[in-house]
Backbone as JSON, one array per atom type, in Angstrom:
{
  "sequence": "XXXXXXXXXXXXXXXXXXXXXXXXXXXXXXXXXXXXXXXXXXXXXXXXXXXXXXXXXXXXXXXXXXXXXXXXXXXXXXXXXXXXXXXXXXXXXXXXXXXXXXXXXXXXXXXXXXXXXXXXXXXXXXXXXXXXXXXXXXXXXXXXXXXXXX",
  "N": [[-4.31, 2.48, -19.84], [-2.97, 2.21, -16.81], [-2.03, 4.6, -14.31], [0.39, 5.45, -12.13], [0.95, 7.28, -9.24], [2.23, 9.69, -6.86], [0.21, 10.82, -4.22], [-1.41, 13.81, -2.77], [-1.77, 14.38, 0.56], [-5.07, 15.02, 1.97], [-6.18, 15.65, -0.43], [-8.44, 15.4, -3.16], [-8.07, 12.94, -4.52], [-6.73, 11.68, -2.18], [-8.9, 11.28, -0.51], [-10.33, 9.55, -1.98], [-8.7, 7.55, -1.82], [-8.79, 6.85, 0.72], [-11.43, 5.96, 1.01], [-11.18, 3.59, -0.55], [-9.5, 2.14, 0.79], [-10.94, 1.86, 3.18], [-13.31, 0.44, 2.17], [-12.02, -1.91, 1.33], [-10.38, -2.82, 3.38], [-10.96, -2.2, 5.97], [-13.77, -2.2, 6.67], [-14.68, -4.8, 6.24], [-13.64, -6.09, 8.42], [-14.95, -4.77, 10.43], [-13.83, -2.34, 11.13], [-13.01, 1.03, 11.5], [-11.85, 4.29, 10.18], [-10.43, 6.63, 12.03], [-10.48, 10.29, 12.59], [-8.05, 11.2, 13.61], [-6.26, 8.88, 13.12], [-6.2, 9.17, 10.45], [-4.98, 11.68, 10.08], [-2.46, 11.4, 10.87], [-1.33, 10.26, 8.73], [-0.49, 12.46, 7.19], [2.45, 12.93, 6.96], [3.28, 10.61, 5.56], [4.2, 8.68, 2.65], [2.11, 8.77, 0.15], [0.68, 6.64, -2.15], [-0.97, 6.25, -5.5], [-3.03, 4.26, -7.73], [-4.49, 4.88, -10.94], [-6.94, 4.31, -12.95], [-6.78, 5.14, -16.23], [-8.73, 6.16, -18.7], [-8.57, 6.17, -22.33], [-7.21, 9.04, -23.73], [-7.72, 10.58, -21.51], [-6.46, 12.23, -18.77], [-6.29, 11.46, -16.18], [-8.05, 8.89, -14.27], [-10.17, 7.07, -12.41], [-9.42, 6.18, -8.84], [-7.77, 2.87, -8.53], [-6.03, 1.62, -6.95], [-3.94, 1.37, -4.36], [-1.27, 2.34, -1.77], [0.82, 2.89, 1.12], [3.68, 4.41, 2.42], [5.39, 4.48, 5.13], [8.29, 6.0, 6.72], [10.49, 4.23, 9.13], [12.79, 4.22, 10.36], [16.22, 5.46, 9.44], [16.9, 3.62, 7.65], [14.97, 1.86, 7.16], [11.74, 1.13, 5.56], [8.13, 1.15, 6.0], [5.76, -0.54, 4.25], [2.26, 0.08, 3.96], [-1.33, -0.56, 4.15], [-2.02, -1.64, 1.46], [-4.1, -1.6, -1.22], [-6.15, -3.08, -3.59], [-8.7, -2.3, -6.07], [-11.33, -4.63, -6.17], [-12.44, -5.12, -8.81], [-10.01, -5.14, -10.27], [-8.35, -6.73, -9.3], [-5.59, -9.18, -9.53], [-4.88, -8.14, -11.93], [-2.05, -7.39, -12.32], [-1.87, -4.92, -10.93], [-1.31, -4.59, -8.37], [1.36, -5.54, -8.24], [2.6, -3.75, -9.92], [2.13, -1.32, -8.19], [3.69, -2.02, -6.05], [6.32, -2.17, -7.24], [6.47, 0.36, -7.91], [6.55, 1.67, -5.32], [8.56, 0.4, -3.89], [10.73, 1.48, -5.56], [10.24, 4.34, -5.14], [11.08, 4.34, -2.32], [13.71, 3.44, -2.22], [14.82, 5.45, -3.78], [14.79, 7.44, -2.04], [16.7, 6.72, -0.24], [16.33, 4.54, 1.49], [16.7, 1.15, 2.48], [15.44, -1.16, 3.22], [12.59, -2.47, 2.77], [9.53, -3.2, 4.53], [6.73, -5.03, 5.84], [3.43, -5.63, 7.37], [2.04, -8.32, 6.53], [-0.83, -9.64, 5.63], [-1.76, -13.08, 6.16], [-2.85, -14.42, 4.2], [-2.2, -13.12, 1.89], [0.72, -13.38, 1.82], [1.78, -15.19, 0.01], [1.87, -13.88, -2.42], [3.43, -11.63, -1.79], [5.77, -13.16, -1.46], [6.15, -14.19, -4.09], [7.39, -11.68, -5.11], [9.59, -11.46, -4.05], [9.85, -11.03, -1.16], [10.54, -11.83, 2.08], [9.39, -13.64, 4.77], [9.76, -12.85, 8.01], [9.96, -13.66, 10.83], [7.67, -15.16, 13.36], [4.17, -16.0, 12.76], [1.52, -13.56, 13.6], [-0.96, -11.99, 15.26], [-3.03, -9.48, 14.04], [-5.31, -6.77, 13.84], [-7.1, -8.67, 14.39], [-6.63, -10.65, 12.62], [-4.73, -13.21, 11.03], [-1.16, -12.51, 10.5], [2.04, -11.66, 8.93], [5.39, -10.69, 9.17], [7.16, -9.19, 6.83], [10.09, -8.85, 4.76], [12.31, -6.99, 2.59], [15.11, -6.3, 0.9], [15.84, -3.5, -0.82], [17.81, -1.5, -1.53]],
  "CA": [[-2.89, 2.13, -19.13], [-2.95, 2.69, -15.44], [-1.14, 5.63, -13.96], [0.86, 5.54, -10.75], [1.79, 8.66, -8.95], [2.14, 10.28, -5.67], [-0.98, 11.6, -3.78], [-1.38, 14.7, -1.82], [-2.62, 14.24, 1.8], [-6.02, 15.77, 1.99], [-6.7, 15.88, -1.73], [-9.53, 14.53, -3.72], [-7.33, 11.69, -4.76], [-6.54, 11.09, -1.11], [-10.34, 10.96, -0.1], [-10.83, 8.43, -2.85], [-7.61, 6.34, -1.38], [-9.25, 6.53, 2.05], [-12.67, 5.32, 0.81], [-11.05, 2.23, -1.12], [-9.11, 1.29, 1.79], [-12.01, 1.48, 4.23], [-14.0, -0.46, 1.8], [-11.52, -3.15, 1.21], [-9.54, -3.3, 4.38], [-11.48, -1.85, 7.28], [-15.12, -2.43, 6.95], [-14.76, -6.22, 6.35], [-13.24, -6.38, 9.71], [-15.69, -3.93, 11.54], [-13.11, -1.33, 11.84], [-13.31, 2.39, 10.56], [-10.88, 5.01, 10.27], [-10.71, 7.85, 12.72], [-9.76, 11.45, 12.05], [-6.46, 11.15, 14.34], [-5.43, 8.09, 12.35], [-5.82, 9.81, 9.11], [-4.04, 12.89, 10.3], [-0.98, 10.68, 11.16], [-0.74, 10.04, 7.45], [-0.01, 13.64, 6.54], [3.71, 12.77, 6.66], [3.7, 9.42, 4.76], [4.18, 8.89, 1.05], [0.87, 8.22, -0.29], [0.63, 6.19, -3.61], [-2.16, 5.74, -5.85], [-2.83, 3.93, -9.13], [-5.57, 5.5, -11.51], [-7.43, 3.58, -14.41], [-7.0, 6.32, -16.95], [-9.24, 5.96, -19.77], [-7.59, 6.61, -23.45], [-7.52, 10.65, -23.98], [-7.85, 11.35, -20.18], [-5.09, 12.47, -18.0], [-6.31, 10.75, -14.86], [-9.39, 8.34, -14.14], [-10.55, 6.83, -10.93], [-8.53, 5.33, -8.07], [-8.04, 1.66, -8.39], [-5.19, 0.86, -5.98], [-3.1, 2.35, -3.41], [-0.52, 2.0, -0.72], [1.45, 4.03, 1.9], [5.13, 4.15, 2.65], [5.93, 5.19, 6.55], [9.65, 5.65, 7.48], [10.58, 3.73, 10.52], [14.04, 4.79, 10.7], [16.78, 5.68, 8.26], [17.04, 2.55, 6.63], [13.74, 0.97, 7.05], [10.55, 1.9, 5.32], [7.14, 0.28, 6.07], [4.52, -0.4, 3.28], [1.02, -0.07, 4.7], [-2.69, -0.31, 3.62], [-2.16, -1.77, 0.16], [-5.37, -2.04, -1.72], [-6.58, -2.81, -4.96], [-10.08, -2.5, -6.16], [-11.79, -5.96, -6.64], [-12.51, -5.16, -10.06], [-8.77, -5.01, -10.76], [-7.39, -7.69, -8.7], [-5.28, -10.12, -10.5], [-4.53, -7.83, -13.35], [-0.81, -6.81, -12.2], [-1.79, -3.66, -10.3], [-0.42, -4.77, -6.96], [2.77, -5.73, -8.43], [3.12, -2.27, -10.4], [2.24, -0.5, -7.05], [4.86, -2.39, -5.15], [7.46, -1.96, -7.94], [6.76, 2.05, -7.77], [6.71, 1.94, -3.77], [10.21, 0.09, -3.78], [11.64, 2.57, -6.3], [10.22, 5.49, -4.34], [11.69, 4.31, -1.01], [15.17, 3.3, -2.72], [15.27, 6.69, -4.27], [15.05, 8.41, -0.92], [17.77, 6.25, 0.46], [15.94, 3.4, 2.49], [17.62, -0.05, 2.2], [14.76, -2.35, 3.39], [11.05, -2.35, 2.9], [8.89, -4.26, 5.34], [5.19, -5.04, 5.87], [2.69, -6.68, 8.0], [1.2, -8.75, 5.51], [-1.97, -10.55, 5.86], [-1.24, -14.41, 6.1], [-3.42, -14.69, 2.83], [-1.28, -12.31, 0.86], [2.05, -13.81, 1.97], [2.45, -15.84, -1.22], [1.85, -12.71, -3.54], [4.81, -10.77, -1.61], [6.97, -13.98, -1.55], [6.39, -14.19, -5.61], [7.91, -10.57, -5.48], [11.07, -11.37, -3.55], [9.86, -10.74, 0.07], [10.67, -12.93, 2.96], [8.95, -13.84, 5.99], [10.98, -12.37, 8.97], [9.57, -14.01, 12.31], [6.45, -15.91, 13.62], [2.82, -15.37, 12.55], [0.92, -12.92, 14.84], [-2.46, -11.53, 15.08], [-3.11, -7.83, 14.01], [-6.35, -6.26, 13.63], [-8.03, -9.74, 14.48], [-6.47, -11.74, 11.61], [-3.17, -13.77, 11.08], [-0.27, -11.68, 9.82], [3.57, -12.18, 8.97], [6.06, -9.44, 9.0], [7.81, -9.63, 5.62], [10.93, -7.75, 4.32], [12.97, -7.23, 1.13], [16.3, -5.43, 0.68], [15.54, -2.69, -1.95], [18.79, -0.63, -1.85]],
  "C": [[-3.16, 2.83, -17.76], [-1.66, 3.53, -15.14], [-0.93, 5.51, -12.7], [1.52, 6.66, -10.39], [1.43, 8.6, -7.28], [0.92, 10.87, -5.35], [-0.74, 12.51, -2.62], [-2.43, 14.37, -0.55], [-3.69, 15.29, 1.79], [-6.77, 16.3, 0.54], [-7.9, 15.16, -2.14], [-9.04, 13.09, -3.91], [-7.12, 10.93, -3.32], [-7.77, 10.56, -0.38], [-10.76, 9.67, -0.87], [-9.85, 7.22, -2.3], [-8.49, 5.96, 0.07], [-10.71, 5.65, 2.03], [-12.43, 3.81, 0.47], [-10.51, 1.59, -0.01], [-9.97, 0.92, 3.11], [-12.82, 0.38, 3.58], [-13.58, -1.99, 1.61], [-10.81, -3.86, 2.41], [-10.29, -3.21, 5.72], [-12.99, -2.46, 7.45], [-15.49, -4.09, 7.06], [-14.33, -6.72, 7.76], [-14.09, -5.64, 10.91], [-14.87, -2.95, 11.94], [-13.49, -0.07, 10.96], [-12.12, 3.3, 10.91], [-11.19, 6.21, 11.18], [-9.84, 9.11, 12.45], [-8.45, 11.48, 12.45], [-5.84, 10.16, 13.54], [-5.07, 8.73, 11.17], [-4.89, 11.0, 9.19], [-2.68, 12.43, 10.34], [-0.4, 10.44, 9.69], [-0.23, 11.27, 6.69], [1.74, 13.53, 6.31], [4.18, 11.6, 5.89], [3.79, 9.87, 3.44], [2.93, 8.12, 0.62], [0.91, 7.91, -1.97], [-0.59, 5.77, -4.11], [-2.08, 5.26, -7.39], [-4.14, 4.17, -9.73], [-5.73, 4.8, -12.87], [-7.64, 4.9, -15.32], [-7.47, 5.95, -18.22], [-8.36, 6.65, -21.17], [-8.14, 8.36, -23.71], [-7.65, 11.27, -22.59], [-6.6, 11.26, -19.55], [-5.26, 11.5, -16.77], [-7.77, 10.13, -14.81], [-9.46, 8.29, -12.86], [-9.31, 6.05, -10.31], [-8.84, 4.1, -8.31], [-7.08, 0.89, -7.64], [-4.57, 1.85, -5.39], [-2.22, 1.66, -2.34], [0.08, 2.96, 0.03], [2.75, 3.54, 2.2], [5.18, 5.1, 4.0], [7.32, 4.98, 6.92], [9.42, 5.16, 8.86], [12.04, 4.16, 11.12], [14.77, 5.12, 9.28], [16.93, 5.0, 7.18], [15.78, 1.66, 6.53], [12.39, 1.83, 6.68], [9.42, 0.77, 5.36], [6.03, 0.34, 4.89], [3.24, -0.76, 4.0], [-0.12, 0.06, 3.55], [-2.68, -0.47, 1.96], [-3.36, -2.3, -0.03], [-5.46, -1.96, -3.02], [-7.93, -3.23, -5.47], [-10.41, -3.98, -6.79], [-11.95, -6.25, -8.15], [-11.26, -5.43, -10.87], [-7.83, -5.94, -10.32], [-6.99, -9.0, -9.59], [-4.73, -9.7, -11.89], [-3.05, -7.1, -13.29], [-0.85, -5.22, -11.51], [-1.06, -3.56, -8.98], [0.85, -4.72, -7.25], [3.37, -4.4, -9.13], [3.19, -1.37, -9.2], [3.33, -0.82, -6.27], [6.31, -2.13, -5.67], [7.73, -0.37, -7.68], [7.01, 2.33, -6.27], [8.27, 1.58, -3.65], [10.98, 1.1, -4.59], [11.62, 3.91, -5.48], [11.18, 5.49, -3.18], [13.17, 4.33, -1.05], [15.59, 4.81, -3.02], [15.58, 7.73, -3.01], [16.0, 7.75, 0.19], [17.5, 5.2, 1.38], [16.42, 2.2, 1.86], [16.41, -1.15, 2.21], [13.34, -1.78, 3.45], [10.39, -3.52, 3.52], [7.51, -3.87, 5.39], [4.75, -5.85, 6.82], [1.92, -7.24, 7.08], [0.11, -9.67, 6.07], [-1.6, -11.95, 5.46], [-1.64, -14.81, 4.32], [-2.76, -14.08, 1.76], [0.1, -12.68, 0.9], [2.73, -14.35, 0.79], [2.41, -14.76, -2.2], [3.21, -11.98, -3.4], [6.08, -11.71, -1.93], [7.21, -13.95, -2.91], [7.32, -12.95, -5.84], [9.22, -10.39, -4.75], [11.15, -11.04, -1.99], [9.79, -11.95, 0.91], [10.07, -12.68, 4.31], [9.93, -13.54, 7.2], [10.06, -12.51, 10.49], [8.3, -14.81, 12.2], [5.14, -15.24, 13.11], [2.28, -14.82, 13.83], [-0.26, -12.35, 14.27], [-2.64, -9.89, 14.98], [-4.46, -7.71, 13.42], [-7.55, -7.68, 13.5], [-7.72, -10.83, 13.42], [-4.98, -11.98, 11.5], [-2.51, -12.83, 10.12], [1.21, -12.19, 9.77], [4.08, -10.77, 8.87], [6.97, -10.0, 7.89], [8.86, -8.51, 5.2], [11.78, -8.01, 3.13], [14.07, -6.06, 1.08], [16.06, -4.68, -0.69], [16.75, -1.65, -2.39], [20.09, -1.07, -1.36]]
}
């Protein structure tokens, strides 16, 4: 049964999170994280999903996302990634539900994201709506998507 929990910036779990995001989201685009970029995440809410084998407290990181407050009502979901071996198994939906609950518990009303165009149907299925025109970010098509969570 996967375990979803908050991750401490700079921890071993955080390093695994950076590696997963780099592998799935950055390297395919020819991009890499800089130390300055990663340092800015120190004030974000970091969420990880772990594949915990029976009898173990925590296994390896298989999914993650980041929440970044934009103002007192608006939270941005960033860097959602699920290991290729676990895609299509409900991990992404579970991570998103956890992220929504976490943001709502802290008083945020709206969760938004810059979703890759290819991922928009996944988010629409979970209640997110496209807000505005398609745009290019990191060289690929995206949509801003939003959902009222609180």
